[in-house]
VOBA-1610 file (N, C-alpha, C; in pm, whole numbers, padded with zeros to 5 digits, always signed):
BEGIN
Met+04507+08097+12886Met+04646+08134+12917Met+04649+08199+13056Thr+04742+08151+13135Thr+04752+08204+13272Thr+04818+08341+13269Pro+04801+08422+13372Pro+04866+08553+13381Pro+05017+08545+13368Ile+05076+08439+13424Ile+05223+08424+13418Ile+05267+08399+13275Glu+05194+08313+13200Glu+05227+08283+13061Glu+05212+08409+12975Cys+05107+08484+13003Cys+05085+08609+12928Cys+05199+08708+12951Ala+05243+08719+13075Ala+05352+08811+13107Ala+05482+08769+13038Asn+05509+08639+13035Asn+05630+08589+12969Asn+05629+08619+12819Arg+05512+08604+12757Arg+05501+08630+12613Arg+05525+08779+12583Ile+05476+08866+12668Ile+05497+09010+12651Ile+05645+09044+12661Arg+05712+08981+12758Arg+05855+09007+12774Arg+05933+08961+12650Leu+05896+08843+12598Leu+05963+08792+12479Leu+05942+08884+12360Cys+05824+08938+12348Cys+05792+09030+12239Cys+05875+09158+12250Leu+05888+09211+12373Leu+05966+09332+12394Leu+06113+09310+12361Ile+06164+09193+12401Ile+06303+09160+12374Ile+06327+09151+12224Gln+06232+09090+12151Gln+06247+09077+12006Gln+06245+09213+11937Val+06154+09301+11980Val+06147+09436+11923Val+06277+09512+11948Asn+06330+09502+12069Asn+06457+09569+12101Asn+06571+09517+12016Asp+06573+09384+11994Asp+06678+09326+11911Asp+06671+09379+11768Ile+06551+09389+11713Ile+06534+09440+11577Ile+06579+09585+11570Ser+06542+09664+11669Ser+06580+09805+11672Ser+06731+09822+11675Leu+06799+09743+11755Leu+06946+09750+11761Leu+07009+09708+11630Ala+06952+09607+11566Ala+07005+09561+11438Ala+06992+09669+11332Val+06878+09738+11331Val+06857+09847+11235Val+06957+09959+11258Lys+06981+09993+11385Lys+07077+10098+11417Lys+07218+10060+11374Arg+07254+09934+11399Arg+07386+09886+11359Arg+07404+09892+11207Glu+07299+09849+11136Glu+07305+09850+10989Glu+07317+09993+10937Arg+07243+10086+10996Arg+07249+10226+10954Arg+07388+10283+10981Leu+07444+10250+11096Leu+07577+10298+11131Leu+07682+10245+11034Leu+07671+10117+10998Leu+07766+10058+10904Leu+07755+10124+10767Arg+07632+10153+10724Arg+07613+10220+10596Arg+07675+10360+10598Glu+07655+10432+10709Glu+07711+10567+10721Glu+07863+10563+10721Gln+07920+10465+10791Gln+08066+10452+10794Gln+08121+10417+10656Ala+08050+10329+10584Ala+08094+10291+10450Ala+08089+10410+10356Glu+07983+10491+10366Glu+07970+10609+10281Glu+08079+10712+10314Lys+08111+10726+10443Lys+08216+10819+10484Lys+08351+10776+10428Leu+08380+10646+10435Leu+08506+10594+10381Leu+08512+10613+10230Arg+08398+10593+10164Arg+08393+10611+10020Arg+08420+10757+09984Ser+08363+10848+10061Ser+08385+10991+10036Ser+08531+11027+10057Leu+08591+10974+10163Leu+08731+11005+10192Leu+08822+10952+10082Ala+08784+10840+10020Ala+08864+10782+09913Ala+08868+10871+09791Tyr+08774+10964+09780Tyr+08767+11054+09666Tyr+08825+11192+09695Leu+08876+11214+09815Leu+08930+11344+09852Leu+09082+11341+09866Asp+09145+11450+09828Asp+09288+11465+09848Asp+09313+11495+09996Gly+09400+11419+10057Gly+09421+11430+10201Gly+09477+11563+10246Leu+09553+11630+10161Leu+09616+11756+10199Leu+09523+11876+10180Thr+09464+11887+10062Thr+09386+12006+10028Thr+09237+11994+10058Gly+09188+11871+10071Gly+09046+11852+10098Gly+08956+11862+09976Ile+09013+11886+09858Ile+08933+11889+09736Ile+08937+11750+09671Pro+08853+11723+09572Pro+08855+11592+09507Pro+08993+11556+09454Asn+09023+11426+09454Asn+09151+11379+09404Asn+09139+11340+09256Arg+09249+11292+09200Arg+09249+11260+09058Arg+09153+11147+09025Arg+09142+11051+09112Arg+09049+10940+09088Arg+08907+10990+09071Arg+08865+11079+09160Arg+08730+11135+09151Arg+08715+11222+09026Met+08819+11297+08995Met+08815+11383+08876Met+08799+11300+08749Asp+08873+11189+08739Asp+08862+11103+08621Asp+08720+11049+08605Glu+08660+11005+08714Glu+08524+10952+08709Glu+08424+11062+08670Tyr+08443+11181+08730Tyr+08351+11291+08704Tyr+08361+11337+08558Leu+08482+11344+08507Leu+08502+11385+08368Leu+08435+11286+08273Thr+08450+11157+08300Thr+08386+11056+08217Thr+08234+11070+08218Asp+08178+11089+08338Asp+08033+11104+08350Asp+07983+11229+08277Glu+08053+11340+08296Glu+08010+11465+08234Glu+08030+11464+08083Phe+08131+11393+08035Phe+08152+11382+07892Phe+08036+11304+07828Lys+07996+11195+07892Lys+07884+11116+07840Lys+07755+11198+07842Arg+07735+11274+07948Arg+07613+11355+07958Arg+07613+11464+07851Ala+07729+11527+07831Ala+07738+11632+07730Ala+07718+11575+07590Ala+07768+11454+07567Ala+07750+11391+07435Ala+07603+11363+07408Arg+07528+11327+07512Arg+07385+11302+07494Arg+07307+11431+07471Ser+07344+11536+07544Ser+07266+11660+07540Ser+07316+11760+07436Gly+07438+11741+07388Gly+07495+11837+07294Gly+07548+11962+07360Ala+07566+11957+07491Ala+07614+12074+07566Ala+07767+12082+07560Pro+07824+12202+07573Pro+07970+12215+07572Pro+08031+12167+07704Leu+08156+12130+07697Leu+08230+12086+07815Leu+08371+12140+07805Ser+08419+12203+07912Ser+08553+12261+07911Ser+08637+12209+08027Val+08768+12214+08009Val+08863+12169+08110Val+08973+12275+08123Ile+09014+12300+08247Ile+09128+12388+08274Ile+09233+12308+08352Met+09356+12313+08306Met+09468+12257+08381Met+09551+12373+08434Ala+09587+12366+08562Ala+09663+12474+08625Ala+09782+12418+08701Asp+09891+12491+08697Asp+10015+12446+08762Asp+10080+12565+08833Ile+10121+12544+08959Ile+10189+12650+09034Ile+10330+12668+08978Asp+10360+12790+08940Asp+10489+12817+08876Asp+10606+12801+08974Tyr+10707+12726+08930Tyr+10832+12706+09005Tyr+10805+12659+09149Phe+10716+12562+09160Phe+10681+12516+09295Phe+10794+12437+09360Lys+10873+12366+09280Lys+10986+12292+09338Lys+11083+12386+09409Ser+11111+12499+09346Ser+11202+12594+09410Ser+11137+12658+09532Tyr+11003+12667+09532Tyr+10932+12718+09650Tyr+10954+12622+09767Asn+10936+12493+09742Asn+10959+12392+09845Asn+11103+12395+09895Asp+11195+12408+09802Asp+11337+12410+09839Asp+11370+12533+09925Ser+11303+12644+09898Ser+11333+12768+09970Ser+11266+12775+10107Tyr+11141+12731+10114Tyr+11061+12753+10236Tyr+11033+12624+10315Gly+11062+12509+10256Gly+11038+12383+10326Gly+10903+12324+10288His+10890+12193+10311His+10770+12121+10267His+10646+12162+10347Gln+10663+12200+10471Gln+10547+12242+10549Gln+10484+12369+10489Glu+10568+12465+10454Glu+10517+12586+10388Glu+10464+12553+10249Gly+10527+12455+10184Gly+10479+12413+10053Gly+10338+12355+10061Asp+10315+12275+10165Asp+10181+12218+10185Asp+10079+12329+10212Phe+10119+12427+10291Phe+10029+12538+10322Phe+09997+12617+10195Cys+10098+12633+10111Cys+10077+12703+09984Cys+09977+12628+09896Leu+09992+12497+09888Leu+09898+12416+09810Leu+09756+12428+09862Gln+09742+12430+09994Gln+09609+12444+10054Gln+09547+12580+10020Arg+09626+12685+10028Arg+09575+12819+09998Arg+09535+12831+09852Val+09617+12776+09764Val+09585+12782+09621Val+09460+12701+09591Ala+09449+12582+09649Ala+09331+12498+09627Ala+09204+12568+09673Asn+09209+12628+09792Asn+09093+12699+09846Asn+09059+12821+09761Ala+09160+12889+09711Ala+09136+13008+09628Ala+09071+12970+09495Ile+09117+12863+09435Ile+09055+12817+09310Ile+08911+12776+09335Lys+08891+12699+09441Lys+08756+12653+09474Lys+08662+12771+09497Ala+08713+12877+09556Ala+08629+12993+09587Ala+08581+13066+09462Thr+08650+13046+09350Thr+08609+13113+09226Thr+08495+13040+09156Leu+08471+12916+09194Leu+08366+12837+09128Leu+08230+12873+09187Arg+08137+12908+09101Arg+08007+12957+09147Arg+07893+12858+09122Arg+07920+12752+09045Arg+07815+12656+09013Arg+07845+12521+09077Pro+07744+12456+09132Pro+07767+12327+09199Pro+07827+12221+09107Ala+07801+12229+08978Ala+07850+12127+08885Ala+07998+12144+08853Asp+08054+12262+08873Asp+08196+12285+08846Asp+08282+12216+08952Met+08389+12155+08908Met+08476+12083+09003Met+08621+12121+08984Val+08692+12140+09096Val+08837+12151+09094Val+08893+12032+09171Ala+08995+11970+09116Ala+09057+11853+09178Ala+09208+11871+09178Arg+09271+11808+09274Arg+09418+11805+09272Arg+09460+11694+09178Tyr+09523+11732+09070Tyr+09559+11637+08965Tyr+09686+11561+08999Gly+09773+11627+09074Gly+09898+11563+09114Gly+10003+11668+09147Gly+10073+11652+09259Gly+10176+11747+09297Gly+10120+11887+09310Glu+10172+11979+09229Glu+10127+12118+09233Glu+10031+12150+09118Glu+09971+12047+09059Glu+09885+12065+08943Glu+09738+12041+08980Phe+09650+12123+08924Phe+09507+12114+08949Phe+09432+12103+08817Ala+09315+12038+08822Ala+09230+12027+08704Ala+09090+12074+08740Leu+09029+12148+08646Leu+08892+12194+08666Leu+08804+12138+08556Ile+08691+12080+08594Ile+08592+12028+08500Ile+08473+12123+08501Leu+08437+12174+08383Leu+08333+12277+08373Leu+08223+12233+08278Pro+08121+12164+08329Pro+08010+12122+08242Pro+07930+12243+08193Asp+07869+12227+08076Asp+07783+12332+08019Asp+07857+12466+08006Thr+07986+12459+07979Thr+08067+12581+07970Thr+08139+12585+07836Pro+08113+12686+07752Pro+08186+12700+07625Pro+08328+12748+07651Ile+08410+12740+07549Ile+08552+12769+07566Ile+08576+12912+07613Asp+08499+13009+07562Asp+08522+13148+07602Asp+08491+13170+07750Gly+08388+13102+07800Gly+08357+13111+07943Gly+08466+13050+08028Ala+08526+12940+07982Ala+08635+12875+08055Ala+08759+12964+08058Val+08785+13035+07948Val+08900+13125+07942Val+08882+13240+08042Met+08761+13294+08049Met+08734+13402+08144Met+08755+13355+08287Leu+08709+13233+08318Leu+08728+13179+08452Leu+08875+13156+08481Ala+08947+13101+08385Ala+09091+13076+08403Ala+09166+13205+08433Glu+09132+13312+08361Glu+09198+13440+08385Glu+09162+13495+08523Glu+09038+13474+08566Glu+08997+13518+08700Glu+09076+13442+08806Ile+09094+13313+08787Ile+09171+13232+08880Ile+09316+13279+08884Arg+09373+13304+08766Arg+09513+13349+08760Arg+09532+13478+08841Arg+09440+13574+08822Arg+09450+13700+08895Arg+09428+13679+09045His+09337+13591+09078His+09306+13566+09219His+09428+13511+09293Ile+09497+13416+09230Ile+09617+13357+09293Ile+09726+13463+09304Glu+09742+13543+09202Glu+09844+13648+09207Glu+09815+13748+09318Asn+09687+13777+09338Asn+09648+13874+09440Asn+09661+13821+09583Leu+09682+13690+09597Leu+09709+13636+09730Leu+09842+13687+09784Asn+09932+13722+09693Asn+10064+13776+09731Asn+10141+13682+09824Ile+10139+13554+09789Ile+10219+13457+09864Ile+10365+13471+09821Leu+10451+13509+09913Leu+10591+13537+09882Leu+10659+13416+09817His+10729+13442+09707His+10804+13337+09637His+10931+13402+09581Lys+11031+13411+09666Lys+11151+13487+09632Lys+11235+13422+09523Thr+11216+13291+09498Thr+11296+13223+09396Thr+11220+13205+09265Ser+11102+13261+09255Ser+11027+13253+09130Ser+11097+13335+09022Lys+11099+13280+08901Lys+11159+13352+08788Lys+11055+13437+08714Val+10931+13438+08769Val+10823+13517+08709Val+10811+13650+08780Thr+10791+13643+08910Thr+10774+13762+08994Thr+10804+13722+09137Gly+10781+13809+09232Gly+10818+13780+09370Gly+10713+13709+09452His+10607+13659+09387His+10504+13588+09460His+10454+13469+09378Val+10373+13386+09439Val+10323+13264+09374Val+10228+13299+09260Thr+10247+13232+09147Thr+10161+13252+09029Thr+10119+13117+08972Leu+10022+13123+08880Leu+09973+13002+08814Leu+09988+13015+08663Ser+10017+12903+08599Ser+10004+12890+08454Ser+09883+12801+08429Leu+09802+12836+08327Leu+09678+12763+08303Leu+09660+12732+08154Gly+09611+12612+08126Gly+09578+12571+07990Gly+09430+12537+07983Val+09366+12578+07874Val+09221+12562+07861Val+09188+12487+07732Ser+09093+12395+07741Ser+09039+12329+07622Ser+08889+12314+07639Gly+08819+12304+07527Gly+08674+12289+07534Gly+08621+12233+07404Ile+08515+12151+07414Ile+08459+12088+07294Ile+08308+12071+07311Leu+08245+12040+07197Leu+08111+11983+07197Leu+08132+11834+07173Pro+08116+11750+07276Pro+08149+11607+07263Pro+08077+11541+07145Asn+08150+11456+07074Asn+08095+11381+06961Asn+08168+11248+06950Ala+08134+11171+06849Ala+08189+11036+06834Ala+08340+11038+06809Asp+08390+11149+06756Asp+08533+11157+06723Asp+08618+11209+06838Ala+08553+11250+06948Ala+08625+11306+07062Ala+08618+11211+07181Ser+08699+11241+07282Ser+08696+11162+07405Ser+08737+11251+07521Glu+08702+11209+07642Glu+08740+11287+07758Glu+08892+11290+07775Lys+08959+11183+07733Lys+09105+11179+07743Lys+09169+11282+07650Ser+09114+11296+07531Ser+09171+11393+07437Ser+09146+11536+07486Leu+09031+11558+07549Leu+09001+11691+07604Leu+09101+11728+07713Leu+09130+11632+07800Leu+09226+11655+07907Leu+09367+11675+07850Ala+09401+11597+07749Ala+09533+11608+07687Ala+09550+11744+07619Gln+09443+11795+07560Gln+09449+11927+07495Gln+09473+12037+07598Ala+09406+12028+07711Ala+09427+12127+07817Ala+09570+12119+07870Asp+09622+11997+07880Asp+09759+11979+07927Asp+09859+12036+07826Thr+09831+12019+07697Thr+09916+12077+07593Thr+09916+12230+07602Ala+09799+12287+07625Ala+09789+12432+07640Ala+09864+12479+07765Leu+09857+12401+07872Leu+09931+12434+07994Leu+10081+12435+07967Tyr+10127+12335+07897Tyr+10270+12329+07862Tyr+10311+12453+07782Gln+10223+12496+07692Gln+10253+12615+07612Gln+10258+12740+07700Ala+10168+12747+07798Ala+10169+12862+07891Ala+10299+12868+07968Lys+10350+12753+08009Lys+10475+12749+08083Lys+10594+12783+07992Thr+10587+12737+07868Thr+10693+12765+07772Thr+10698+12914+07736Asn+10581+12977+07734Asn+10571+13117+07692Asn+10600+13217+07803Gly+10641+13169+07920Gly+10679+13262+08026Gly+10603+13247+08157Arg+10503+13159+08160Arg+10426+13130+08283Arg+10340+13249+08326Asn+10264+13227+08432Asn+10171+13327+08485Asn+10080+13380+08373Arg+10021+13286+08297Arg+09935+13324+08186Arg+09837+13212+08154Val+09736+13247+08076Val+09635+13152+08030Val+09655+13128+07881Val+09660+13002+07841Val+09672+12968+07699Val+09559+12872+07663Val+09496+12896+07548Val+09389+12811+07498Val+09448+12712+07397Tyr+09397+12589+07399Tyr+09443+12490+07302Tyr+09425+12544+07162Gln+09530+12539+07081Gln+09534+12610+06953Gln+09426+12569+06855Glu+09391+12442+06851Glu+09287+12401+06757Glu+09155+12471+06784Gln+09131+12504+06910Gln+09008+12574+06943Gln+09009+12714+06882Leu+09127+12774+06872Leu+09136+12906+06813Leu+09112+12903+06663Gln+09143+12788+06600Gln+09130+12778+06456Gln+08989+12740+06413Asp+08910+12677+06505Asp+08775+12633+06468Asp+08681+12752+06449
//
């Protein structure tokens, strides 16, 4: 092989290596972009916490895991009291800011990586608490209620008090063949409705749990 032929082969080899390197970088970039888009699809655009879609998936996964392990699983549903009148009084921009503050405050009360708070819809939030018995969930719900009240966000049209408050419903089970994640969520929602009916700014536990 002549020196010229040898030099040409080296150049071709370098070009091929560079092409492979660029292809790998492009593939890695595409994977990172796809993962970022997937993550964004699971987040609420306003509050930055998980959205209902992510909450539904997480609840299903944790219910199956709890059913296998026999561990307790609890759910908290929370609703900002008289939020419609808050929006009407202060405007949607202030309403959005209020939602962000409440979401951040709830998130700040969670101490375990497995606990999740998600925006369930409008002014409603859902918390999924793996490995948490009902009494532990009630204690957390009461802590959240006090935390939101202590923010002292002015709410002059509230029929509860002069600042923003939360109503919360709690349910909890040891998953079994007769239960489902949908029934657990429905029980928490029933308890939330009872909290709102009973005067708001309070925590109510699903009644069947009290009878067991």
